[in-house]
Backbone as a ProteinNet text record, in pm:
[ID]
protein_1_A
[PRIMARY]
RAQTQVMLTALISGRAKRGDLSSAERWLHLAKDASVRPNSFTFSALISAAGRGGDLGLAELWFERQRRAGVPPTIVTFTALIKAAGEAGQAARAEAWFREMV
[TERTIARY]
14320.8	14463.3	14428.7	14377.7	14344.6	14387.3	14322.5	14278.3	14473.1	14548.4	14688.8	14763.4	14768.6	14823.8	14821.8	14714.7	14653.4	14758.5	14745	14811	14916.6	14986.3	15141.5	15218.8	15150.8	15144	15156	15052.7	15046.1	15162.9	15212	15281	15447	15448.2	15539.9	15578.3	15468.8	15489.6	15504.1	15399.6	15428.7	15558.2	15646.1	15822.6	15887.4	15833	15931.8	15891	15768.4	15779.3	15816.8	15847.2	15917	16061.7	16077.3	16249.3	16270.6	16246.8	16245.2	16276.8	16374.7	16394.7	16420.4	16519.2	16544.7	16432.3	16358.4	16232.5	16150.5	16127.7	15996.9	16073	16214.7	16236.7	16260	16235	16249.1	16066.6	16005.3	15833.1	15859.4	15908.5	15906.9	15957.2	16044	16102.4	16015.3	15912.4	15822.5	15717.4	15640	15511.5	15599.6	15721.1	15730.5	15751.9	15755	15800.4	15670	15558.9	15410.2	15286.4	15401.1	15310	15257.6	15293	15215.1	15283.9	15237.3	15321.2	15278.8	15408.4	15405.8	15358.5	15322.2	15249.2	15295.4	15240.3	15320.6	15313.5	15161.5	15203.2	15337.8	15384.7	15455.7	15596.1	15581.6	15771	15744.2	15661.8	15647.2	15679.3	15639.7	15701.5	15840.7	15897.1	16059.3	16113.9	16076.4	16128.6	16138.4	15993.9	16018.3	16053.9	16096.4	16192.9	16337	16359.9	16538.4	16575.2	16416.8	16462.1	16452.6	16368.2	16392.2	16534.8	16584.7	16688.9	16814.6	16787.1	16895.7	16933.9	16909	16956.4	16913.5	16928.5	16882.2	16928.4	17037.8	17101.1	16989.8	16977.8	16864.2	16744.9	16654.6	16545.3	16533.1	16637.1	16671.5	16680.1	16727.8	16753.6	16605.8	16525.3	16380.2	16302.2	16298	16222.4	16263.4	16385.8	16473	16415	16373.7	16331.1	16194.8	16078.1	15976.6	15950.3	16031.2	16063.9	16069.2	16152.6	16184.4	16073.9	15967.6	15885	15744.9	15766.4	15701.1	15533.2	15578.4	15479.3	15470.3	15379.4	15398.7	15385.1	15489	15500	15358.3	15338.7	15256.4	15299.4	15177.2	15247.7	15288.1	15279.8	15304.3	15461.2	15476.9	15603.9	15707.2	15646.9	15710.4	15782.7	15698.4	15667.3	15789.7	15732.5	15827.2	16020.9	16024.4	16138.7	16171.8	16126.1	16142.7	16181.5	16135.4	16170.6	16325.1	16285.4	16446.7	16552.3	16539.8	16631.3	16686.1	16571.5	16533.7	16602.6	16582.1	16635.7	16814.7	16843.2	16967	17060.9	16963.5	17006.1	17074.6	17004.3	16970.3	16897.1	16961	16818.8	16841.2	16965.5	16949.8	16856.1	16871.6	16803.2	16623.4	16615.8	16474.1	16436.3	16498.4	16430.1	16385.6	16534.4	16471.8	16367.6	16352.9	16211.1	16111.3	16105.3	15996.9	15942.7	16060.9	16042.1	16040.4	16057.5	16048.7	15870	15860.5	15668.1	15618.9	15629.3	15545.3	15565.2
13627.1	13634	13786	13836	13974.6	14025.3	14063.7	14202.9	14177.1	14092.7	14109.8	14162	14054.5	14171.6	14291.2	14326.6	14419.7	14537.1	14499.6	14575	14581.2	14503.7	14500.3	14500.7	14505.2	14571.8	14749.4	14810.7	14947.6	15013.3	14883.5	14954.7	14962.9	14847.6	14858.4	14990.6	14994.2	15104.3	15259.9	15284	15372.2	15402.2	15323.2	15302.1	15345.8	15277.4	15266.5	15410.1	15486.7	15646.4	15760.8	15739.4	15810	15839.1	15707	15699.7	15604.3	15580.6	15439.4	15311	15255.1	15193.3	15036.3	15046	14930.4	14905.1	15010.8	14944.1	14881.2	14898.1	14837.2	14731.8	14708	14558.7	14465.5	14544.1	14501	14414.4	14513.5	14467.3	14356.2	14351	14275	14132.4	14097.4	14033.7	13933.6	14078.6	13983.7	13938.8	13987.1	13945	13799.8	13785.4	13647.6	13567.2	13635.3	13536.3	13464.8	13544.9	13537.2	13491.8	13396.2	13327.1	13461.2	13588.5	13682.5	13690	13643	13686.1	13812.5	13860	14010.7	14036.8	14145.2	14140.3	14256.8	14268.2	14360.1	14512	14550.7	14686.1	14679.4	14552.1	14579.8	14619.1	14534.5	14552.2	14662.8	14704.7	14860.6	14949.4	14958.5	15053	15033.9	14926	14916.2	14952.2	14935.5	15000.5	15133.1	15215.7	15291.2	15409.1	15362.1	15364	15343.7	15257.1	15306	15414.6	15369.8	15475.3	15654.3	15665.9	15815.4	15800.8	15687.5	15732.3	15723.1	15752.8	15739.1	15615.6	15501.4	15368.4	15231.9	15309.1	15220.8	15104.4	15055.9	14872.1	14798.4	14896.6	14817.2	14770.1	14909.2	14935	14801.1	14766.7	14615.8	14512.3	14524.1	14435.3	14369.3	14462.5	14451.8	14377.9	14404.8	14340.6	14213.5	14219.8	14023.1	13963.7	14041.9	13951.7	13932.7	14034.8	14030.2	13869.5	13879.4	13776.3	13648.5	13662.2	13503.1	13478	13555	13492.7	13537.2	13474.9	13446.1	13600.6	13696.7	13777	13894.5	13893.7	13920.1	14123.5	14196.1	14282.3	14389.4	14467	14545.9	14708.1	14759.3	14901.9	14998.7	14984	15003.1	15011.7	14873.8	14849.8	14864.5	14870.1	14863.3	15063.4	15134.5	15273.6	15293.4	15242	15267.5	15223.8	15164.2	15106.9	15237.3	15279.3	15361	15500.2	15546	15651.1	15692.2	15514.6	15502.4	15531.7	15478.2	15484.4	15622.9	15702.5	15861.5	15946.5	15829.1	15923.2	15933	15832.8	15781.2	15855.8	15895.2	15965.2	15827.7	15700.7	15583.1	15586.1	15705	15720.7	15563.4	15515.9	15369.4	15307.3	15241	15204.6	15207.8	15309.1	15373.9	15311.8	15375.3	15287.5	15128.9	15063.4	14906.1	14886.5	14951	14894.9	14943.7	15040.6	15092.9	14990.6	14927.1	14851.4	14723.6	14669.6	14564.7	14561.7	14714.4	14686	14684.9	14701.7	14703.9	14599
21501.1	21450.8	21325.8	21251.4	21194.3	21248.8	21320.9	21431.6	21504.4	21522.4	21545.2	21469.9	21303.9	21223.5	21163.4	21200.3	21151.5	21285.3	21402.8	21532.1	21488.6	21473	21501.6	21341.5	21223	21122.3	21135.5	21192.6	21242.9	21324.9	21460.7	21486.6	21416.9	21349.7	21334.7	21177.8	21105.1	21042.2	21104.9	21221.8	21285.5	21346.6	21394.6	21420.9	21325.3	21175.2	21079.9	20996.1	21001.6	20962.5	21024.7	21175	21219	21231.3	21191.6	21151.5	21193.1	21300.6	21409.3	21378.6	21299.2	21214	21281.8	21399.2	21440.6	21545.3	21582.6	21700.8	21592.1	21482.3	21363.8	21346.7	21340.6	21333.3	21433.7	21591.2	21693.1	21703.5	21628.4	21651.7	21537.9	21430.4	21344.8	21384.6	21464.4	21493.6	21611.2	21709	21783.4	21724.5	21630.3	21534.3	21476	21415.7	21361.6	21469.9	21633.9	21737.7	21753.7	21765.4	21778.6	21676	21547.5	21434.1	21386.6	21360.3	21316.9	21149	21115.3	20887.3	20848.5	20829.3	20777.4	20659.8	20607.9	20492.1	20428.1	20288.1	20169	20254.5	20337.9	20429.7	20507.3	20589.6	20635.8	20597	20478.2	20454.4	20353	20291.8	20256.6	20343.7	20481.5	20568.2	20574.8	20568.4	20642.5	20520.7	20377.1	20259.1	20229.2	20282.9	20278.5	20387.5	20506.7	20655.9	20590.8	20510.9	20505.8	20336	20282.3	20200.9	20263.6	20310	20331.6	20419.4	20491.3	20571.6	20482.5	20309.2	20202.2	20192.1	20273.8	20241.3	20132.8	20044.9	19899.2	19908.8	19953.1	20006.7	20138	20218.1	20305	20259.9	20171.9	20089	20024	19927.5	19818.8	19928.9	20050.6	20139.2	20209	20250.2	20262	20218.1	20048.7	19936.6	19931.1	19958.2	19940.8	20081.1	20121.8	20261.9	20212.8	20210.3	20139.1	20064.8	19918.7	19847.3	19885.3	19950.7	20059.8	20162.3	20147.8	20315.4	20244	20096.3	20012.1	20006.1	20008.8	20035.2	19911.1	19819	19663.9	19674	19613.8	19627.2	19544.3	19609	19590.4	19492.1	19446.5	19383.2	19516.7	19629.5	19706.8	19756.7	19748.8	19737.8	19647.3	19530.7	19389.6	19420.1	19473.5	19448.5	19584.7	19681.5	19818.6	19755.4	19649.3	19584.2	19528.7	19450.5	19351.9	19400.7	19496.6	19619.3	19651.7	19716.9	19794.7	19672.6	19582.8	19516.3	19473.5	19421.9	19364.9	19497.6	19658.8	19721.3	19769.8	19718.9	19716.2	19573.5	19492	19386.5	19247.8	19268.8	19165.5	19102.6	18993.3	18884.9	18766.3	18796.3	18688.7	18813	18891.3	19007.8	19016.8	19078.2	19006.4	18900.9	18766.8	18606.1	18638.7	18702.4	18757.2	18783.1	18904.9	18956.4	18887.5	18830.5	18753.9	18648.3	18592.4	18472.4	18539.9	18629.9	18716.5	18744.4	18802.4	18830.3	18727.3	18603.4	18522	18402.6
[MASK]
++++++++++++++++++++++++++++++++++++++++++++++++++++++++++++++++++++++++++++++++++++++++++++++++++++++

């Protein structure tokens, strides 16, 4: 089970890093259908991809989905959110995410 989670997280992360967010989302749904629970690395990759695309709203939506899934955020998660806010030119949101992190 752990190997499957690592493999699917790598696939999702790889797709997200290439900017292929729709493919990453499809793999996430396939993982869920296979009862593989996403972890903080999975969500951080999706948040980062949304941020690189300049879509802070989508990045924050993925963070909310992470919370609802009961997956605790890590420093990597918050860094992705702060970067997403910066990419979107939202300094106040970046500061808010930083404050939540600390």
